[in-house]
N, C-alpha and C positions, 0 to 999 in steps of 0.2 A: 609128776612135777614141779621144773623149777619153779624158786619163786620170785614172782611176780614185781615189775616195777611198779609203783603208785605213785599216779598221779592225782594231785588238786588243782582245780581250775577257781581261781575267785575274781571275781570283777568289783575291786572297791572302788571303780571310776569308772564304769563302760562308756561317758561321757568324754574321754580321753583316748578312747580307740584301745584301751591294752589288757593283758588279762596277765594277772599273775599266778607262775604256776610250781608249783612244791610238790617235788619228784624226791620218793624214796625211794634207791638203787640197792641193788642187794650187792656184795661186795666180793663174795665165796671166799673171805680170810685176805684177799690179796694186796698188798703193800699199794698196788696202785689200780686206777682204773682209768679206759678213756672212754668217754663221750662223744655220741655225735649227733648230727640233725641233716637232714636228709638235703640235698643241694634243688631236688626236681620233682614233681608229684606224677604218676603213674595216669597215663590221660593225654598228656600235656610233654610234647617232646622239645624242653627247653631246659637249660640248667638256669635257677631262677635263685640263686644263691640267698636263700631263706636267712639262712643266720646273720643276715644285714639286719635284723628286726629283732635281734634280744638285745637286751642291756640290761646290767645289774646281777649277771653270774653269779655267783656265790656258791661255796662247799661246806658246811658242816656234819659233826656227827649228832646222831639223834639225840643228844643231849644238849645241844647246841655250841659246841667247842667248833669252832671255826677249825678247817682245815685248806691247805694248800692247793691253788688250783690253778693251772695254766695254758692257755689257749695255744695248741699245736699246729694248728690250718686253721683254715677260713671257717671251719665247719666242725673243730675235732677242741677238745679240753680232757688234759686229765690232770686227776682227782686224784693225791695221794693220802691216801686213806689211814695211815698208821695202825693197820689190822682191823678196823673197823668191823663188823660184820652188816654195819649199812650207814651208806651215810644219805643228807637230805641235800640236795641240790632244786635252788630256788634261783628264775630269773625272770623278767617284764619280755614281752613279747608284743608288738607295737601291731596293732593291728585295724589300718584303712584302707587297704585296697580291695574294692568290689568287686571281685571275680569268685568264678566257682573253683579257682584252683585255688587261691589265697585267703586270708583269714582277714575277715569285719566287723569290727565292734562300733560299734553307737550305743545312745541310750536305749532304744527301741530292743534291741536283738543283738545275736554272735552267730555268726556261723566259722567253725573252727573245722580246717582241714587237718589232719592228719604229720604230713611231711613239716607245713609251715610254724608247727606249733609244740612238735614233744622230740626232746631227745633224747635219747637211751642208747645202750652201751653197744661200744662200737661192734663187739663179738656178743652183743644179747638175742640177736636178731630173734630168733626159733621161743625165747621165755615168752610168759603172759606178760602183758600192759595192763596194769586196770584205773582206769579212769573214777574219780568225779566231780561233777561239776556242783559249785557254791554259786546259789543264784542271789543277785543283788536284787535288791526288795521292787516287787513291783513284777517281775519278769515269772512266768508261772511252770514253764515246764525246760525240760535238756529232752533232745528224743539224736536217739543214733542207732542204727541196725544194730550194733551189738550187743550180745547179751546181758543181764546182768552179773555180777560173781556169784559164787555159792552163796548161800546165805542172805542174799539181796533180792528185792523183788522189782518187776520194770519198774518205772515211774519214779525210781526214787534218785531218779540221776546219774547212776553207775551202772559203768558197761567194764566188760572184761575183752582182753582183744587175746586171741591164745597167740599171737605173735606179734612181732613189725608189722609186716606186712596188713595184717589182718586191723592193725592201727590206724596206719597209712593209707587204708580202704574205707574207711569210714566215718564220714564227715559230720561231725557233732552241730545242732542249731542248739540253742538256745533262747525264750524270749516268750510272746503272749501271740502264740498262732492260733489259725482255727484250724480246726484238725476233721479229718475226712475219714471214715475206717470203711473197708468192705472185704470182701473173699473170695477168692479164685480157685473153684477146686480145695476149697478147705483148708488154704494158706493164705495169713492174713496181710492188708494192703493198707498202705496209711499215705494219704495226700495230706502236706504240712505246709498252706501257705501261709506265710508271712505278708501283710500289707496289703490286704485286700481293701480295708477301706472305703467301704461302702460302694462302693464302683465297680471289684471285680466279681465275676459269679462265681460263687463258690460249689452251689449246691452241682450247678450245671457241669465245673471242671472239672468235679470227681466222678460225676455219672459215665462222664465219657472218658476219665483216665481209666475207668473200669470197664469198658468195650474196649479199649485198646488192649488192656494187660489180658483177656478171654481171649482175645484176637493173637494174638505172643502166643500164650501158655498152649492154646489149638496150633499154633504154626510148629512149634515144637515140637509138644507134645509131652514134656519133663517141665515143672516147677523145682530150681535148681537150688534155689533158698527158702533159708526158712520164714522170710517174711520179708518186704521190697516196701524202702521207705518213698515217696516223691517229695521231697523239700524242693517246694516251689517259693522263692522268691520273688516278689511284685516290687522292684527296686528302682520300675523307668531304663532297664538293660537288657539285653541278652544272655541269652550263653549257656551252655549245657556238659558235664561232667558226669561219664559214668563209674559206678563205682559196685563191685561184687553185689551185693545187696541193697544199693538205694542209688540214686541222683538226686546232683543241684544243679537245680534250671533255675533261670534268672528268665525275668519278664515285664513287660508293661503293664500295671493291673487295668488299663484299658482294652485291652487285646478280648477284651469277651466280647466287645462292645462292637469289634469290626472284622468281617468275617477275614477277612486277609490275616489279617496278625492273629485271629483262634484257628485259624486253620496251620499255620506257621505255626503257631508253638505244639496244637497236638501234635507234629510231625516230629518236633522236637521230643515231645513224651515219647513216640514212638522209638524212638532215634537213642534214645539213651536205656529204657528199660530194653532193646533189642541187646543192647551189648553184658545185658547180665546171663547171656548167653554165650553169643559172640564177642569176645574179647576180654571178657572175666573169665569164662572156662575154657572154650574154646578157641584156643587165642595160638601162635606163634611161640617155639623154644621160647625165645628172648624174652617178650613178656611175663615173665615170674616165673619163679620169688627174682627180686629185682635188687641191682647197685644202685643203692639212692646217691650214692657220690661221684658216677661217675655215667656219659651215656649209656643206653641197648640199641643197639642197630636193627633195625628186621626191612629186607623187602617188599614185605608182606602188609603192610597198611593199607592197601589196596582192597583185603578181604577186608581185616577188622573194622574199614573207617569208611569203606568206598559202599561195600556192601553192604553194609549197617544202611550208606545214603539212600541206595537204590530202595531197600526196603522198608525208609520207615515210612514213603510214602503208599508204596504198594498194600504195607500190612493196613494204614490208615484207610486208606479206601475201602480193604475188605470188608473191616470193623462197621462199614457205612459210616464214614463220618466223614468222606470226600466224597465229590460226586467225579466222575470218570473225566470231567473236561479238566479239572482241579489234579488231578492226577498227572495228566498228560501236559498241562501245563510246566508242573514243578519239574518233571522228566523234561519237558523239553528246554527248564531252564538251566540245567547241568548242562544238553549236550550245546546250547547255545555260549553257555559261559565259556564252554573247553573251544568248541572252535574259531572264537572270538579271540581267544586270547594265546598270542605270537609266541609264549613260551612251550606248546605242545610240540613245536619243531624243535626245540632246545632242552627238556627234559622229559627220560625215559618216567613211566608210572613208577618203574620201580625203583628208581634213583630219588623218583620224587619221598618215597618213602621211607629210604638212605637218608634222605638229608634234611630231614623235616627238623633235625636239631638246630642247623644251620641256615635255613633258608623260611618254611611253612613259619615258624614264628617270629621270623626276623624279615617281616616283608618291608619292602623300601618302593619309593617310584618304578626300579627298573625292575621288579621279583615278573611283572606280566609280561617281559619280555626274553627271561628265563628260567620262570618255574611252572608248572602247572600243580594244583588240587590235588591229592590223592585223596581225598574226596569225593571232588568232581570226577575226576576223570575214572575213579574207582567204580564210583554209581553208574555210568555210561557200559564201564567197561562190564557191568555186572546186569544192565538190561538187557545188550548183545548175547553177553554169554547163554544168560537165560532161557531166549528166545533158539540160541546155536543147539542147545544143548533137547528143545520141545522140539524142534526140527528131525532133531538126528533120533528120535525116539519114537515119534509121531505120537509127541502130546501124552505120551506118559510119563514119561520123568521130567524136571527141572529143573534150576537150580535151588528149588526148595528143597530136592530132596540130598542133595549133593553137601546142604548145610546138617540137614538130618541125621546123615550116616559120618559127614565127621566130627559131627559134636560128638555122635554115639562114640565114634573113635579114640577120639586126641580130647577132650574135655577134662583130662586127668591132670595128675599133678606136673606132667613135662610140659603140654602144648605139642605142637605140631612143629614139622619141618615143609617147608616149598614143597619137595619133593611130594611128601606125603598129602597134604590138600591136593596137588596135581593127580594123584595118584585115585583120589575118590573123586576127581572132575571126568577122570578118563572112564572110570567105572559106569558110574552112572549115564553118560553118553552114550557107552556104549563102543567110541572109535574116540581114539588118539586125536586129543585135542594141542600136542605139541605145539607145531605150527603157529596155530592160531595164537596160542598164550602168548608164544615166544614174541610176535609181533606185536601185542597189543600191553605187552609189561615190557619190553627188554628195547623196542623201537620206536622211533618219532613217528610211522607211518602213518599216514590218516588211517582212521576207523572205515569200517567200510559199514554202511547202518541198511544197504539193499535186504540185509536176508532178515531181518529183524520185522521189517517195514511192510517186506511181503508177509511175512509170515501173518501179524497180527491185520493185515489190512489196513496200515497206516498209511500215512505219505506226510512231508513237510513243505509248508506254506508260510507266505512271508508271515513274520507277525506284523499282526495287524498295531496302525501308530493312530492312535487317537487323535494326536497332534501334527499328520502330517504337513496340514494346510499350516501351519506357524514355520515350520521345521523348513518347510523349499520356500523358495521365489513366489511371490503373490500373481507374476504374471499380467495379463491384460486382459479386458473384458472378451477381447476378438480369440481368445486360445485359450489355452489349460495352463496349472503352473507350472515353471520352468524350474529343476531343481537345484538348489542351491548350493554352491559352493562348500566342501568341506577339507577339513584340515588335520583330525584326529586328533585332537589332544586335550585336555582336560586341564582345564583353568576355576580359578578362585577368587573372587574379592576379598583382596586382603586391607580392609579399611582405606575404602577406593583408590586400591592398587589392582590392577589386571592381571596373576600372577601363574604361570604353566604349574602345572603339578602333575603331570603327565604323560610322554611321549611313548607312544607305541611304536612298533617296529614296522615297517611297510608301510606306513602314511608320511602324508603331505609333510606332513610339521618335522616328522622327523628325517627324512630326505630333506627337507631345508637347512637341517641343522637347529629347530629351536631344542634349549635346555630346557633340563627341571629348574626351577626358580627364575626364572625369565622373565622380565616385567613385559608387558606389552605395553606400549607408549602410543603408535599409532598406526596406522592399515589403510597405505596408496600413502598418500599426502597429508593423511587428516588425522588428527588426532582421535583417541577412541578410549572409554570409559570403559570399565566393567557393564554398566547397565545397557551401554552401544552395544556390543557388541557380540552379542549374538545376532541382533538387525543388520548391523553393518555386513554380517559374511551374507546377506540374506543377497545383498546388493550384488553379489558378484556367481561367473556359474563354471560349473567343474572346466578345465583345462585353462581358464584364465591363470596367469601369474599375477603377483600381488608381491609387493615391499611391505616388509614388516620391519616397526624401527621399536628395536628390546633395549632395555638398558639390565645390564649383564656384569653385576657386580660392582654398580657405578657407571660401566663405558657404554655410552651407547654404541651399536650396534646393527647395521642393515642388511636383514634375509629375504631372500627371494627364493617364494615357496607359490606351484603351481598345485589349484584345487583340483581335487575332483569330487565324484559323486559320493555322497555317502554309501557305505555299501550296506546292503539292500539283508536284514537281518530273516533268512528262511530254513531259521530251524525249528519253528511249531509244527508237535508234533499235531496230526490230527486224524480222524477216521476218514480212508479213501473212500468217496460217495461211492468207488467203482468195487466198494468189496464182495467176497463172495460172502455165501450160508459159511463157507469152511472156515474161512478168516477171520466171520465175524464169532464163529464159535470157538474158534483160538484166544480172539481177546478176549473174549468171555470165559473162559476157560482159566486166564491169566489173575486175571478181577477176582475170581468166586473167592468166597470166604475159604481160609484154611478148614476141615475136614474136624470136626469136635473131637478132640481126644479120649481117649478111651485109657480108664486104666494108667491114670497122670501119676507118673515118679515121683518122690519124692525126698528132700534129704533127710 
């Protein structure tokens, strides 16, 4: 075993949002070494330039003699060692970006991700990396999924990563959390709740997280990790990021008091833990080991994220934590988002994955017109693909079987190639799915829902609109309300200014030439304010042409727009009242809990 890089992390003033890092780096007796910091973090495909948060980088011998240090690239430093066997590198990291992929420190807790925290040897990724956490006064514990180094016990704030990949994939939490422990199949699991504040129901959340973990283990039939940690930060934000043996979640502490928000959080738990199998171990070949300085490309994020997005709600229901209605509503939302996004006709699912680096994480006001989400379309394709396999095998096989087969074959060091995953699909389905997959992944053709609806006895119905009377014209006492005119753009009130924020293709606003950042001043011959805008539109009917007065970069512009009727949202999934007993049986089989796993494999 190579000598480890040893880091000591201190928080002398956590309220100042920074951590002091001291790294003892073996040199192997070389006259110079080069240090590197990652530019991005796995699971979040965008170059994030983490080195911008470093300051006061210095190098010295172990005895304290200063050594020459030169920055050679945006994220690299060269240290002239003078032949020293070890050098000590010190630096400060500013940490006040509260997200699952960055660092955050304040007076109450710290979340440290590996990529934005640790310098490493540019050529030393495979050596061990040890971390020691020195807690500030008042903080009680540091938690990480990594094991302690030899000679140290768990709970001492010391951790060992077998490689830089392992270090990046193991976030560290430090603070005073509420801890909830449970076992599944004899394997320890830990829920770390930061910020319960007497509001979040910790015991209930722990009991439900355990139910999810049991369902996922039953689904896969194998426990791939020595233990698993759920870092749940209750910070009035949302988000999640997967790691090999842990996950970081963010939520509002009020969510356990609101049914919809709580079910959404449980779905996030299901999604991120599912990645411990699909994404971290069963993964495309490009996704690990990583090049942390450059983009890595794959067209298979529809598998990693899309199929995970399909299964997170399905397995939540199978675990008994959501109703059939809630599951169908979640799936309906994905269908509706896809079918109402013009970008589905401009970007294929495979391209959405490949271009994640420049599109998905760099969204702007035109993104709905030019792009789709591989999460959303991938989930919808997963639903349709699952039904297709079930129908082809008369219900004997499903997409569940594909993932389990692929896991057995491809969850090793290399990862799978696209054609290998396709082979597993064909094998389980017993038919060649190539033509169907090519249309779903590499074309902009509309997806066909007919087969899936017929198999499960489902149908699409119009979305119920509780505010229908408010959205439409009031009509008169002699007849029903008349539909209101619709422009199809998004606006916001900016300190009393009515400003356009999004214009989608195919809408009256798009055809009229409305631009993002236009300020709407008048409708017809009359002044209109943000507070009046929606009510004023109700006075017009579909087919009428109106003139809009807008200010565009301070120049007054008049635009004519022909109003339309707002398109009806017809993508809500519901059980067909005329479904046959056979179709109801198919639906029940789809929603049934995974069979309990026997003889679980463990790492």
